[in-house]
C-alpha positions in Angstrom: -8.8 8.4 7.9 -9.6 5.0 7.4 -13.1 3.6 6.1 -14.2 -0.1 6.9 -17.8 -0.2 5.8 -19.1 -4.0 4.6 -16.8 -4.3 1.8 -15.6 -0.8 -0.2 -13.8 -0.8 -3.7 -10.3 1.1 -4.0 -11.4 4.5 -6.3 -7.9 3.7 -8.5 -7.5 0.0 -9.2 -11.5 -1.4 -8.2 -10.5 -3.9 -6.3 -12.8 -4.6 -3.7 -11.5 -4.3 -0.3 -11.6 -5.1 3.1 -11.3 -1.5 3.8 -9.7 2.0 2.4 -8.0 4.8 3.1 -8.9 8.4 2.6 -6.2 9.9 -0.2 -6.3 13.7 -0.4 -5.8 14.1 -4.4 -4.0 17.6 -3.7 -1.7 16.8 -0.4 -3.1 18.9 2.7 0.2 20.2 3.4 -0.1 22.0 -0.5 -4.1 23.6 0.4 -5.7 19.9 -0.6 -9.4 20.5 0.4 -11.6 17.9 2.3 -13.4 17.6 -0.3 -11.1 16.3 -3.3 -10.4 12.7 -1.4 -10.6 9.3 -3.1 -10.9 6.1 -1.2 -8.0 3.7 -1.6 -7.0 0.8 -0.8 -3.9 0.8 1.6 -1.7 -0.8 -1.0 -2.7 1.7 -3.4 -2.3 4.8 -0.8 1.3 3.6 0.0 2.6 3.2 -3.5 1.6 6.2 -4.4 3.3 7.9 -1.6 6.3 6.0 -1.7 6.4 6.9 -5.4 5.6 10.7 -5.4 6.6 13.8 -3.4 3.7 16.3 -2.2 4.9 18.7 -4.6 4.8 16.3 -7.4 1.0 14.8 -6.3 0.1 18.2 -6.2 1.0 19.9 -9.2 0.9 16.9 -11.8 -0.8 14.1 -10.3 -3.8 15.6 -8.5 -6.6 13.2 -10.2 -7.5 9.9 -10.4 -7.2 9.9 -14.1 -3.5 11.5 -13.7 -2.4 8.9 -11.7 -4.1 6.0 -13.4 -2.2 7.4 -16.7 1.4 8.0 -14.9 3.4 4.6 -16.3 4.2 3.6 -12.6 1.3 3.6 -11.4 0.1 2.4 -14.4 2.3 -0.9 -14.5 1.4 -1.4 -10.5 -2.1 -1.2 -11.2 -2.3 -4.0 -13.7 -0.4 -6.1 -11.2 -2.3 -5.0 -7.9 -5.7 -5.7 -9.7 -4.3 -9.4 -9.7 -3.7 -10.1 -6.1 -6.0 -10.9 -3.4 -7.8 -7.9 -1.8 -7.4 -9.1 1.6 -3.6 -9.6 1.6 -1.0 -6.9 3.1 0.5 -5.9 -0.1 4.6 -4.6 0.8 5.7 -1.2 -1.1 9.0 -0.3 -1.3 10.0 3.0 0.1 12.8 3.8 -1.3 11.8 6.7 -3.8 13.0 5.8 -7.1 13.7 9.0 -10.0 
């Protein structure tokens, strides 16, 4: 689901972006509930799903705090906060584990 209010903020990186997407903190495939969601910019949302499987997200990374504290996401957040919120950010889809 895509949300396009005037301008919204990403719950993960905090950037003000033209649109956000709904991220289920526990993937629906793994029993996630509708209410347990976060509004993320497309770059953060794509990065999360490029790095982690739904199983990893459900077991270990099912809160914003857990996501922010993960070393790979933490490094990404330091970088993404410096980027233009209106620019499309490409994400390497290869899972590097």
